[in-house]
N, CA, C and O atoms as a Tinker XYZ file with bonds, in Angstrom:
   340  protein
     1  N    -55.059000  128.466000 -192.311000    73     2
     2  CA   -55.114000  129.543000 -191.359000    64     1     3
     3  C    -55.585000  130.811000 -192.090000    63     2     4     5
     4  O    -54.973000  131.182000 -193.091000    81     3
     5  N    -56.630000  131.477000 -191.636000    73     3     6
     6  CA   -57.114000  132.688000 -192.310000    64     5     7
     7  C    -56.090000  133.823000 -192.227000    63     6     8     9
     8  O    -55.479000  134.067000 -191.186000    81     7
     9  N    -55.931000  134.492000 -193.342000    73     7    10
    10  CA   -55.048000  135.656000 -193.402000    64     9    11
    11  C    -55.861000  136.902000 -193.686000    63    10    12    13
    12  O    -56.987000  136.827000 -194.178000    81    11
    13  N    -55.288000  138.033000 -193.376000    73    11    14
    14  CA   -55.894000  139.308000 -193.742000    64    13    15
    15  C    -54.785000  140.213000 -194.242000    63    14    16    17
    16  O    -53.622000  140.059000 -193.867000    81    15
    17  N    -55.157000  141.158000 -195.093000    73    15    18
    18  CA   -54.194000  142.077000 -195.677000    64    17    19
    19  C    -54.654000  143.506000 -195.438000    63    18    20    21
    20  O    -55.809000  143.856000 -195.679000    81    19
    21  N    -53.722000  144.322000 -194.959000    73    19    22
    22  CA   -53.963000  145.756000 -194.792000    64    21    23
    23  C    -53.235000  146.468000 -195.923000    63    22    24    25
    24  O    -52.068000  146.193000 -196.198000    81    23
    25  N    -53.936000  147.379000 -196.567000    73    23    26
    26  CA   -53.343000  148.156000 -197.665000    64    25    27
    27  C    -53.343000  149.621000 -197.264000    63    26    28    29
    28  O    -54.356000  150.157000 -196.815000    81    27
    29  N    -52.196000  150.259000 -197.430000    73    27    30
    30  CA   -52.053000  151.669000 -197.048000    64    29    31
    31  C    -51.364000  152.413000 -198.181000    63    30    32    33
    32  O    -50.417000  151.906000 -198.783000    81    31
    33  N    -51.836000  153.599000 -198.463000    73    31    34
    34  CA   -51.194000  154.476000 -199.438000    64    33    35
    35  C    -50.257000  155.387000 -198.655000    63    34    36    37
    36  O    -50.671000  156.049000 -197.704000    81    35
    37  N    -49.002000  155.415000 -199.061000    73    35    38
    38  CA   -48.005000  156.221000 -198.373000    64    37    39
    39  C    -47.432000  157.234000 -199.363000    63    38    40    41
    40  O    -47.014000  156.866000 -200.461000    81    39
    41  N    -47.414000  158.501000 -198.977000    73    39    42
    42  CA   -46.897000  159.558000 -199.839000    64    41    43
    43  C    -45.607000  160.099000 -199.226000    63    42    44    45
    44  O    -45.576000  160.511000 -198.067000    81    43
    45  N    -44.557000  160.088000 -200.024000    73    43    46
    46  CA   -43.283000  160.663000 -199.605000    64    45    47
    47  C    -43.099000  161.988000 -200.329000    63    46    48    49
    48  O    -43.247000  162.067000 -201.549000    81    47
    49  N    -42.775000  163.026000 -199.567000    73    47    50
    50  CA   -42.585000  164.362000 -200.137000    64    49    51
    51  C    -41.193000  164.544000 -200.729000    63    50    52    53
    52  O    -40.982000  165.391000 -201.597000    81    51
    53  N    -40.251000  163.741000 -200.252000    73    51    54
    54  CA   -38.863000  163.840000 -200.698000    64    53    55
    55  C    -38.339000  162.443000 -201.043000    63    54    56    57
    56  O    -38.922000  161.443000 -200.626000    81    55
    57  N    -37.244000  162.372000 -201.799000    73    55    58
    58  CA   -36.625000  161.065000 -202.051000    64    57    59
    59  C    -36.261000  160.382000 -200.733000    63    58    60    61
    60  O    -35.983000  161.050000 -199.737000    81    59
    61  N    -36.264000  159.065000 -200.733000    73    59    62
    62  CA   -35.984000  158.308000 -199.510000    64    61    63
    63  C    -35.259000  157.023000 -199.856000    63    62    64    65
    64  O    -35.248000  156.583000 -201.005000    81    63
    65  N    -34.648000  156.426000 -198.826000    73    63    66
    66  CA   -33.918000  155.168000 -198.996000    64    65    67
    67  C    -34.519000  154.084000 -198.112000    63    66    68    69
    68  O    -34.950000  154.345000 -196.989000    81    67
    69  N    -34.540000  152.865000 -198.640000    73    67    70
    70  CA   -34.958000  151.688000 -197.881000    64    69    71
    71  C    -33.985000  150.560000 -198.184000    63    70    72    73
    72  O    -33.434000  150.486000 -199.283000    81    71
    73  N    -33.776000  149.691000 -197.219000    73    71    74
    74  CA   -32.977000  148.498000 -197.475000    64    73    75
    75  C    -33.695000  147.684000 -198.540000    63    74    76    77
    76  O    -34.921000  147.576000 -198.522000    81    75
    77  N    -32.944000  147.119000 -199.457000    73    75    78
    78  CA   -33.539000  146.317000 -200.522000    64    77    79
    79  C    -33.554000  147.028000 -201.856000    63    78    80    81
    80  O    -33.664000  146.383000 -202.898000    81    79
    81  N    -33.446000  148.346000 -201.846000    73    79    82
    82  CA   -33.348000  149.112000 -203.088000    64    81    83
    83  C    -31.970000  149.734000 -203.131000    63    82    84    85
    84  O    -31.513000  150.301000 -202.138000    81    83
    85  N    -31.308000  149.637000 -204.259000    73    83    86
    86  CA   -29.930000  150.102000 -204.348000    64    85    87
    87  C    -29.805000  151.618000 -204.405000    63    86    88    89
    88  O    -28.771000  152.167000 -204.024000    81    87
    89  N    -30.840000  152.298000 -204.873000    73    87    90
    90  CA   -30.759000  153.754000 -204.966000    64    89    91
    91  C    -31.919000  154.404000 -204.223000    63    90    92    93
    92  O    -32.900000  153.748000 -203.874000    81    91
    93  N    -31.787000  155.706000 -203.989000    73    91    94
    94  CA   -32.867000  156.458000 -203.350000    64    93    95
    95  C    -34.086000  156.434000 -204.269000    63    94    96    97
    96  O    -33.958000  156.449000 -205.494000    81    95
    97  N    -35.245000  156.397000 -203.668000    73    95    98
    98  CA   -36.491000  156.375000 -204.422000    64    97    99
    99  C    -37.060000  157.783000 -204.509000    63    98   100   101
   100  O    -36.910000  158.579000 -203.581000    81    99
   101  N    -37.708000  158.086000 -205.620000    73    99   102
   102  CA   -38.243000  159.434000 -205.786000    64   101   103
   103  C    -39.452000  159.687000 -204.887000    63   102   104   105
   104  O    -40.147000  158.764000 -204.463000    81   103
   105  N    -39.673000  160.956000 -204.619000    73   103   106
   106  CA   -40.892000  161.338000 -203.912000    64   105   107
   107  C    -42.074000  160.834000 -204.723000    63   106   108   109
   108  O    -41.997000  160.722000 -205.947000    81   107
   109  N    -43.169000  160.532000 -204.035000    73   107   110
   110  CA   -44.339000  160.058000 -204.758000    64   109   111
   111  C    -45.223000  159.188000 -203.894000    63   110   112   113
   112  O    -45.056000  159.121000 -202.676000    81   111
   113  N    -46.158000  158.527000 -204.532000    73   111   114
   114  CA   -47.143000  157.687000 -203.860000    64   113   115
   115  C    -46.744000  156.225000 -203.990000    63   114   116   117
   116  O    -46.393000  155.751000 -205.071000    81   115
   117  N    -46.806000  155.525000 -202.868000    73   115   118
   118  CA   -46.432000  154.110000 -202.806000    64   117   119
   119  C    -47.546000  153.348000 -202.108000    63   118   120   121
   120  O    -48.257000  153.904000 -201.270000    81   119
   121  N    -47.697000  152.078000 -202.451000    73   119   122
   122  CA   -48.689000  151.217000 -201.818000    64   121   123
   123  C    -47.943000  150.254000 -200.891000    63   122   124   125
   124  O    -47.014000  149.566000 -201.314000    81   123
   125  N    -48.362000  150.215000 -199.621000    73   123   126
   126  CA   -47.763000  149.314000 -198.640000    64   125   127
   127  C    -48.821000  148.291000 -198.244000    63   126   128   129
   128  O    -49.928000  148.657000 -197.849000    81   127
   129  N    -48.479000  147.012000 -198.351000    73   127   130
   130  CA   -49.405000  145.947000 -197.961000    64   129   131
   131  C    -48.764000  145.096000 -196.874000    63   130   132   133
   132  O    -47.615000  144.668000 -196.986000    81   131
   133  N    -49.539000  144.861000 -195.818000    73   131   134
   134  CA   -49.089000  144.013000 -194.724000    64   133   135
   135  C    -50.036000  142.828000 -194.624000    63   134   136   137
   136  O    -51.246000  142.995000 -194.470000    81   135
   137  N    -49.473000  141.633000 -194.714000    73   135   138
   138  CA   -50.263000  140.416000 -194.588000    64   137   139
   139  C    -50.081000  139.864000 -193.179000    63   138   140   141
   140  O    -48.964000  139.789000 -192.668000    81   139
   141  N    -51.190000  139.481000 -192.561000    73   139   142
   142  CA   -51.176000  138.915000 -191.213000    64   141   143
   143  C    -51.923000  137.593000 -191.213000    63   142   144   145
   144  O    -52.854000  137.395000 -191.993000    81   143
   145  N    -51.507000  136.684000 -190.326000    73   143   146
   146  CA   -52.215000  135.414000 -190.194000    64   145   147
   147  C    -52.787000  135.298000 -188.789000    63   146   148   149
   148  O    -52.228000  135.823000 -187.826000    81   147
   149  N    -53.899000  134.609000 -188.693000    73   147   150
   150  CA   -54.574000  134.396000 -187.423000    64   149   151
   151  C    -53.754000  133.448000 -186.554000    63   150   152   153
   152  O    -53.296000  132.404000 -187.017000    81   151
   153  N    -53.576000  133.821000 -185.302000    73   151   154
   154  CA   -52.918000  132.933000 -184.348000    64   153   155
   155  C    -54.007000  132.053000 -183.769000    63   154   156   157
   156  O    -54.902000  132.530000 -183.072000    81   155
   157  N    -53.925000  130.770000 -184.060000    73   155   158
   158  CA   -54.977000  129.853000 -183.609000    64   157   159
   159  C    -54.721000  129.380000 -182.180000    63   158   160   161
   160  O    -53.596000  129.416000 -181.681000    81   159
   161  N    -55.797000  128.936000 -181.542000    73   159   162
   162  CA   -55.688000  128.357000 -180.213000    64   161   163
   163  C    -55.869000  129.343000 -179.078000    63   162   164   165
   164  O    -55.753000  128.970000 -177.911000    81   163
   165  N    -56.153000  130.595000 -179.403000    73   163   166
   166  CA   -56.381000  131.590000 -178.352000    64   165   167
   167  C    -57.876000  131.776000 -178.145000    63   166   168   169
   168  O    -58.675000  131.429000 -179.015000    81   167
   169  N    -58.251000  132.318000 -177.005000    73   167   170
   170  CA   -59.666000  132.545000 -176.723000    64   169   171
   171  C    -60.154000  133.865000 -177.322000    63   170   172   173
   172  O    -61.315000  134.236000 -177.146000    81   171
   173  N    -59.273000  134.569000 -178.025000    73   171   174
   174  CA   -59.620000  135.830000 -178.681000    64   173   175
   175  C    -58.872000  135.885000 -180.014000    63   174   176   177
   176  O    -57.891000  135.168000 -180.212000    81   175
   177  N    -59.334000  136.723000 -180.908000    73   175   178
   178  CA   -58.690000  136.839000 -182.219000    64   177   179
   179  C    -57.416000  137.672000 -182.099000    63   178   180   181
   180  O    -57.446000  138.798000 -181.602000    81   179
   181  N    -56.310000  137.118000 -182.553000    73   179   182
   182  CA   -55.035000  137.824000 -182.585000    64   181   183
   183  C    -54.319000  137.429000 -183.873000    63   182   184   185
   184  O    -54.424000  136.294000 -184.339000    81   183
   185  N    -53.597000  138.379000 -184.430000    73   183   186
   186  CA   -52.904000  138.159000 -185.688000    64   185   187
   187  C    -51.427000  138.480000 -185.536000    63   186   188   189
   188  O    -51.034000  139.298000 -184.704000    81   187
   189  N    -50.607000  137.812000 -186.368000    73   187   190
   190  CA   -49.175000  138.124000 -186.424000    64   189   191
   191  C    -48.830000  138.491000 -187.864000    63   190   192   193
   192  O    -49.370000  137.939000 -188.822000    81   191
   193  N    -47.899000  139.453000 -187.976000    73   191   194
   194  CA   -47.483000  139.907000 -189.301000    64   193   195
   195  C    -46.679000  138.809000 -189.993000    63   194   196   197
   196  O    -45.772000  138.222000 -189.403000    81   195
   197  N    -47.017000  138.547000 -191.229000    73   195   198
   198  CA   -46.317000  137.557000 -192.037000    64   197   199
   199  C    -45.364000  138.257000 -192.995000    63   198   200   201
   200  O    -44.227000  137.820000 -193.175000    81   199
   201  N    -45.826000  139.342000 -193.609000    73   199   202
   202  CA   -44.980000  140.064000 -194.561000    64   201   203
   203  C    -45.469000  141.489000 -194.738000    63   202   204   205
   204  O    -46.643000  141.795000 -194.524000    81   203
   205  N    -44.541000  142.356000 -195.134000    73   203   206
   206  CA   -44.860000  143.723000 -195.517000    64   205   207
   207  C    -44.133000  144.006000 -196.817000    63   206   208   209
   208  O    -42.937000  143.745000 -196.938000    81   207
   209  N    -44.862000  144.543000 -197.792000    73   207   210
   210  CA   -44.263000  144.882000 -199.084000    64   209   211
   211  C    -44.601000  146.318000 -199.440000    63   210   212   213
   212  O    -45.590000  146.880000 -198.970000    81   211
   213  N    -43.756000  146.898000 -200.282000    73   211   214
   214  CA   -44.014000  148.242000 -200.795000    64   213   215
   215  C    -43.918000  148.168000 -202.314000    63   214   216   217
   216  O    -43.045000  147.498000 -202.866000    81   215
   217  N    -44.824000  148.863000 -202.970000    73   215   218
   218  CA   -44.862000  148.872000 -204.436000    64   217   219
   219  C    -44.667000  150.288000 -204.917000    63   218   220   221
   220  O    -45.373000  151.209000 -204.504000    81   219
   221  N    -43.710000  150.446000 -205.785000    73   219   222
   222  CA   -43.546000  151.756000 -206.395000    64   221   223
   223  C    -44.230000  151.733000 -207.747000    63   222   224   225
   224  O    -44.166000  150.744000 -208.477000    81   223
   225  N    -44.875000  152.818000 -208.063000    73   223   226
   226  CA   -45.568000  152.897000 -209.340000    64   225   227
   227  C    -44.547000  152.871000 -210.467000    63   226   228   229
   228  O    -43.432000  153.373000 -210.326000    81   227
   229  N    -44.936000  152.294000 -211.558000    73   227   230
   230  CA   -44.031000  152.177000 -212.706000    64   229   231
   231  C    -43.761000  153.550000 -213.312000    63   230   232   233
   232  O    -44.669000  154.358000 -213.502000    81   231
   233  N    -42.506000  153.784000 -213.603000    73   231   234
   234  CA   -42.130000  154.990000 -214.334000    64   233   235
   235  C    -42.384000  154.717000 -215.814000    63   234   236   237
   236  O    -42.442000  153.557000 -216.221000    81   235
   237  N    -42.532000  155.747000 -216.612000    73   235   238
   238  CA   -42.754000  155.511000 -218.042000    64   237   239
   239  C    -41.664000  154.602000 -218.616000    63   238   240   241
   240  O    -40.475000  154.873000 -218.451000    81   239
   241  N    -42.069000  153.539000 -219.279000    73   239   242
   242  CA   -41.138000  152.603000 -219.879000    64   241   243
   243  C    -40.556000  151.580000 -218.911000    63   242   244   245
   244  O    -39.691000  150.794000 -219.297000    81   243
   245  N    -41.016000  151.575000 -217.656000    73   243   246
   246  CA   -40.495000  150.638000 -216.649000    64   245   247
   247  C    -41.633000  149.764000 -216.141000    63   246   248   249
   248  O    -42.807000  150.057000 -216.366000    81   247
   249  N    -41.273000  148.701000 -215.462000    73   247   250
   250  CA   -42.281000  147.828000 -214.887000    64   249   251
   251  C    -42.509000  148.192000 -213.421000    63   250   252   253
   252  O    -41.676000  148.836000 -212.782000    81   251
   253  N    -43.624000  147.774000 -212.926000    73   251   254
   254  CA   -43.975000  147.982000 -211.530000    64   253   255
   255  C    -43.172000  146.996000 -210.685000    63   254   256   257
   256  O    -42.981000  145.849000 -211.089000    81   255
   257  N    -42.705000  147.429000 -209.527000    73   255   258
   258  CA   -41.874000  146.568000 -208.693000    64   257   259
   259  C    -42.400000  146.540000 -207.266000    63   258   260   261
   260  O    -42.636000  147.584000 -206.659000    81   259
   261  N    -42.580000  145.338000 -206.740000    73   259   262
   262  CA   -42.990000  145.145000 -205.356000    64   261   263
   263  C    -41.874000  144.402000 -204.647000    63   262   264   265
   264  O    -41.413000  143.360000 -205.113000    81   263
   265  N    -41.437000  144.951000 -203.503000    73   263   266
   266  CA   -40.364000  144.285000 -202.767000    64   265   267
   267  C    -40.739000  144.182000 -201.293000    63   266   268   269
   268  O    -41.497000  145.006000 -200.781000    81   267
   269  N    -40.206000  143.169000 -200.611000    73   267   270
   270  CA   -40.415000  143.072000 -199.168000    64   269   271
   271  C    -39.680000  144.212000 -198.473000    63   270   272   273
   272  O    -38.641000  144.671000 -198.947000    81   271
   273  N    -40.216000  144.657000 -197.368000    73   271   274
   274  CA   -39.612000  145.758000 -196.631000    64   273   275
   275  C    -39.758000  145.502000 -195.135000    63   274   276   277
   276  O    -40.736000  144.904000 -194.685000    81   275
   277  N    -38.786000  145.958000 -194.386000    73   275   278
   278  CA   -38.846000  145.883000 -192.931000    64   277   279
   279  C    -39.755000  147.013000 -192.443000    63   278   280   281
   280  O    -39.477000  148.176000 -192.731000    81   279
   281  N    -40.828000  146.710000 -191.717000    73   279   282
   282  CA   -41.746000  147.748000 -191.261000    64   281   283
   283  C    -41.066000  148.828000 -190.417000    63   282   284   285
   284  O    -41.478000  149.987000 -190.453000    81   283
   285  N    -40.037000  148.463000 -189.665000    73   283   286
   286  CA   -39.315000  149.447000 -188.843000    64   285   287
   287  C    -38.547000  150.412000 -189.746000    63   286   288   289
   288  O    -38.543000  151.620000 -189.512000    81   287
   289  N    -37.902000  149.873000 -190.772000    73   287   290
   290  CA   -37.170000  150.705000 -191.728000    64   289   291
   291  C    -38.127000  151.644000 -192.456000    63   290   292   293
   292  O    -37.807000  152.812000 -192.678000    81   291
   293  N    -39.287000  151.140000 -192.823000    73   291   294
   294  CA   -40.290000  151.951000 -193.501000    64   293   295
   295  C    -40.798000  153.068000 -192.591000    63   294   296   297
   296  O    -40.963000  154.204000 -193.036000    81   295
   297  N    -41.045000  152.755000 -191.336000    73   295   298
   298  CA   -41.509000  153.772000 -190.383000    64   297   299
   299  C    -40.458000  154.864000 -190.200000    63   298   300   301
   300  O    -40.800000  156.041000 -190.090000    81   299
   301  N    -39.187000  154.483000 -190.166000    73   299   302
   302  CA   -38.111000  155.484000 -190.040000    64   301   303
   303  C    -38.080000  156.404000 -191.251000    63   302   304   305
   304  O    -37.937000  157.618000 -191.105000    81   303
   305  N    -38.211000  155.837000 -192.440000    73   303   306
   306  CA   -38.203000  156.634000 -193.658000    64   305   307
   307  C    -39.391000  157.587000 -193.699000    63   306   308   309
   308  O    -39.262000  158.736000 -194.123000    81   307
   309  N    -40.538000  157.109000 -193.259000    73   307   310
   310  CA   -41.734000  157.959000 -193.246000    64   309   311
   311  C    -41.580000  159.077000 -192.217000    63   310   312   313
   312  O    -41.953000  160.217000 -192.493000    81   311
   313  N    -41.040000  158.774000 -191.042000    73   311   314
   314  CA   -40.833000  159.795000 -190.014000    64   313   315
   315  C    -39.826000  160.838000 -190.496000    63   314   316   317
   316  O    -40.022000  162.032000 -190.267000    81   315
   317  N    -38.765000  160.412000 -191.151000    73   315   318
   318  CA   -37.770000  161.334000 -191.657000    64   317   319
   319  C    -38.371000  162.250000 -192.723000    63   318   320   321
   320  O    -37.990000  163.416000 -192.828000    81   319
   321  N    -39.302000  161.729000 -193.505000    73   319   322
   322  CA   -39.954000  162.514000 -194.538000    64   321   323
   323  C    -40.845000  163.608000 -193.951000    63   322   324   325
   324  O    -41.081000  164.630000 -194.595000    81   323
   325  N    -41.333000  163.396000 -192.747000    73   323   326
   326  CA   -42.243000  164.355000 -192.116000    64   325   327
   327  C    -41.499000  165.525000 -191.455000    63   326   328   329
   328  O    -42.102000  166.548000 -191.132000    81   327
   329  N    -40.190000  165.364000 -191.258000    73   327   330
   330  CA   -39.389000  166.415000 -190.615000    64   329   331
   331  C    -39.092000  167.494000 -191.630000    63   330   332   333
   332  O    -38.637000  167.205000 -192.737000    81   331
   333  N    -39.346000  168.731000 -191.263000    73   331   334
   334  CA   -39.032000  169.841000 -192.178000    64   333   335
   335  C    -37.519000  170.022000 -192.263000    63   334   336   337
   336  O    -36.828000  169.984000 -191.245000    81   335
   337  N    -37.004000  170.220000 -193.484000    73   335   338
   338  CA   -35.547000  170.337000 -193.662000    64   337   339
   339  C    -34.986000  171.608000 -193.052000    63   338   340
   340  O    -33.780000  171.846000 -193.121000    81   339
């Protein structure tokens, strides 16, 4: 089944929390990738989400980490980041 991947750069202005990480993450640039697969048997092209991951850039002396994330949780964190304190 053919898959496609969407890659998005997400910038957080303030620290934020997501399920799957034990501590708040620092403000900064993150890469979000969503993989989708083609739904076969339809008369038109349609895709369903298979996975969404977020990658935080490695801090000095640390390794890069990619973890699965709930797209709804990610959208909430991004919306909260856009609200002025």
